[in-house]
Every structure is written in structure tokens, then in C-alpha cells.
N, C-alpha and C positions, 0 to 999 in steps of 0.2 A: 622323528628328527622335527623341530619348529617351524612354520612358514615366515618363510622371512620377509614376507607384504606385510604377519602383524607383528614384528618385531622391529623394525624399522619405521621412524617418523619420516616426514619427511625433508624437516629439519636437518635428520640425520643424513638421510642418502643427498643434499646440497652443503653438507658441512663439508665434502670429502673431496677438497680443493686441485683440480689439477696445479694451478698458476702458483700454486703455493710454495716456497723453496721447504718446506720437509716433505720429506718423504713421502708418495702415494702409500706404501706398503706401512708404514710409524703410521697414517692417519686411520686407516681401515682397520690395525692391530690395538690404536690407541682405542676405535670409538668400539671395538671388543669386549677387549678389557673392563671397560667401562659397564657392558652390561651383566657381561660374569660377575664383575666385585658389587655389582646392584641388587643380584640376583633374579635380574631378567634371564637368563639364563644359570637355571639350576644346577646344579651336583650331578651327576649323573648322564645328563642330556646329551644325548646328539647333539652335533652341531651343523647348522651347514654346510655341506661341501663345497671344495675350493670354485669347483665351477657353479654354485648356485649364489655362492658371494661376488665371483669374477661379474656375475650377469646382472644382481640387485644392483651393483655398485654401478656398473660400466667402468672397470676395469682390468686387468691380463689376470690370468688364472696365474700367472707367476707371484705376481703380487697379491695375489687372495694366498698363495701358499707361503708368501713369505712372512704373511701375516699373520697366519697361523702357526709355521714355525719359531716365530717368537713369544707365543702365547705356551706353544709347550716347552720351551725354555725357562718361564719363570713358574713353573710346570702348574697351568694352568687348567691347562687343558692334557689328553694324553691319545697320541694316535697311534692307532693297532692298523696295521697293514691287514684292507680286507675288511675292516671292524669300522671304519670312523671315526673321527676323532672326539672323545667327550672331555665333559667339563670334569677336573677332580679338584675345585678350588669347592670346600663349603660356605655358603653368603652365611654370616652371622649379623644381625640386627647389631649397632650404635646406641649405646646410650641418647636417651636425647633430654637435651637439658634445654630449659628455658626459664626467663627471668619471673615470668606473669604469665598465669594460665589463670583462667577463667570463663566465665559464660558470656559469649560477646555478642552483640546481634550483627547480621549484614543487611542491611534491610535495602528490601527491592528496588526501592525508589530510586537508589544511588544509578540503579542499573537503567533506571528509566530516564534521568538524567545523565546519562551519559553514552558516550559512543561505544562501540569494540570493533577492533577488528583482531579476525580470525585469524591464527598462526597457524592452526593445527586441529585437525576436528576426523579424529580415524576410530576403526577398532583395531586396538593394539593391545599385547599380551606386555600387564604393568611390571616393574623391578619385583621382586621375591617381597621387601616389607608391604607394599601395597595390595599385590596379590593374597598377600596373606592375613590383610585385614579386611580385606575384601571377600575373602573367605573361598579363593577362587581356586581350580587346580592347575595347576601346570599347564601348561598351551590354553588358557581359557583368554578369553577378551574382554577390555571393557573401554567403554565409548574415551578417549584422549583429548580433551579439549584445553589448547592453549587462546591465550589472547590479552589483548592489549587494553586497557581502557582509556580514554581521555576526553574532560570535559573543558571546550573552550581551548583546544588547539593544544593543550597540557598535558602528557601522557601520565597518569599516574597510579597504574597498577598494572601488576606482570600476574596473570591469570594461568596455574596449571590444574587441573582437577581429569580425574577416575573415575567413574562412576559405573556399577554394576547393575544391572536388572532394566535396563533401556538400550533402545536401536538405536541404530546409526540413522537421524531426523533425513528424513529427504532432502534437504537445503544444509548445506552449514550458516548459510547466512541467517539461522531462523534468531542464533544467536548474537547475532547484531541487535536484532531488534526486543528479543525477548527474553525475561531473567534467566535463567537456568532453574532456579526454582518452581516459576510457573512451568517450565517446558516438564519439568516432572511429575508435577501435579494430574496437565493436561496426561498426560502419558501410564499415569497409576501409579506414578511412588509417589509414597507420603511420608513425610520426615515426618518422626515424632520426635526423636530428641537432638539436640545439636550441643556440639565440645567444642570452644576454641582453645587455641593456647598462640597466644603473642609473646614476639621475642625480636630480636635482631639480628642482621647478617650483613655480609656482605655483597654485591650482585655478581651473578656468575657472569659470563661474557654471555649469555643466553639474555637474561636478563639486561644485564647494563644498553647490549645491544637495540631492545623493546622499549626501555626506558629512556634511552640516548642519554645516558650517566655512566662516568668512567668503572670499570674493570673495578671492581673491592668499593666500590664506594658503598657508603652504611644503608639498609633500604632495611623496612621496617617491614616482616615476616607475620604472618598468619596465615596455620592452618586451620581449617572446619573442617569437624568428622561429623558427616548427617546419618542416623541410623533412623531404619524401619522398626517398628516391632511386627514381632507375629506371636503370636502367643505370649507365653511369659519371656520371652527370648530377645532379645534387639538385638537387629545386624548389620553392620556397616555398609551403607550402600554407594558410602561420596566423599571422596577424599578430595579437599579443595585446598590449595597450595597458593597466598598470594603477596607479592612483593610491592611496596608501596614504595614509591618519591618523596622520601616527608618534604622533601622543595614541593607539592604541590596537592600532598593529605598526611591531615589529622585525624590520629582515633580518641575523639574526645568520651571520656564516660564520665556521667552525675550518678554517686553512689550514694546513698541517706541509709543511715540504720532504722530497723524498724522500731 
């Protein structure tokens, strides 16, 4: 059974709103369903108990039971008396399509010349596609960091990263003033290869709130994978996804043919 403390982020816990017209059981069901569909809760794993869910999210056991009943009704989990509830949904990664792929650089001076607000800094279990890329076993955790960067009062970037092979810093505030790549180097994680993919998408509710834009508005998406080479083999150590507000950010490339 998974440790609920490493399954759900602070934002997850805060997003359950008792004042919302949406019933609490449905909010909890939606959150659990999302964790099953993205592979954070993988096939065959035992779900947290109703008591654990009720305690973690501050809801009644009846609310937790109804949420679990909804998951069972959609054949995402199977409930057996005396054996608990187990996930029967098999995660299948969706193909990724990007109109522009290339090697891009994120200049550390950008971090030094802007300020960051830390929304999340916690050791958590990643979604399955991230876990597989980082070569983590089910239940293993990675450093999950969520930030908003701004310059001159303009919020230009929403950063979400998962990093393996590093420990939780003594203070999350270190990332307000220290670029992540600098922190990694100082803690023995050397990046030897970087790939980046540039695309565009609509702003999710979380990104829209962070960047101060309407939900669904177009944002520039940048996914960076940073690798460390051991012997003849490369291992992905860091997965970073950034959503940029195009009104406050431009990515310029100057390419020359040799």
C-alpha cells in the first residue's frame, strides 16, 4: 500500500474545497482517478484505505467510501472484502507529438535575474511515465518542485520538475535564489546531456492560476530532460516541464549553417 504522504501534493490537499458546489466525494474521486490514469497509482497496487483517505483529506469515511465506490463502478479499482481495494486499470502512455524538437539551452542567468515563488517542494511518488523515465521502482520518490518565475512583477514561467538522486534540501527557499542546476552540481549530480522539446498547449487550471491567465489560453511548453552518464549508459535524472506566458516571454534561436 502506498504512503499517502508521498502520493498527494500540498496543492492536491488544498484543492479539496468544502465550500465548492461540487460534492466532496466527487472532488476526491476525480483526484484519485487522475492519479490512477497517470500511473502514479499503478496496476495491481493496493489503494489507501477509506480511513487513510478520510484522515489525509479531512473528510468523512462515508465521503471516502463513496469516492472509492465511484472508482470501482468505472472498473478502475476492484474491491474485495478482507483484501482491500486494488487498481485494475493498466496505464498506457499516450504518444507525444511536438511540432518542434531540438537542443535548446536554459541559461542559468535567467534564474539569477528573476525571482521564484515556490509552490511545492516535496519528496513524492511521480506519475508512471515520469517514474519509468527516471528508472524508479513503484513507491520510490523523487524531488517534486513547482515554481513560478517572474521579472519586474510579471509572471512569465510555471516550472514543474521531478528529480531523482537528490535529497530534500534543508529549506525550500534555497530555490528562490539558487538555480536548480547549480544546486544539483553542488550536491554531486552532474548533468552530461540535455534534450529539450518545444511545443504549445492550453493552460491548465493550475498553470493558469500561477501565471494569471485564463484557463485554456495558449502557452509555450518546454520539456527538458537532463541525463547523467555512468559508464556507457545514460540515466535520466531530471524531468522539467515549463509553461511560459507568451505575453512576457519569447524564446529566440539564432541558427547558422556550418
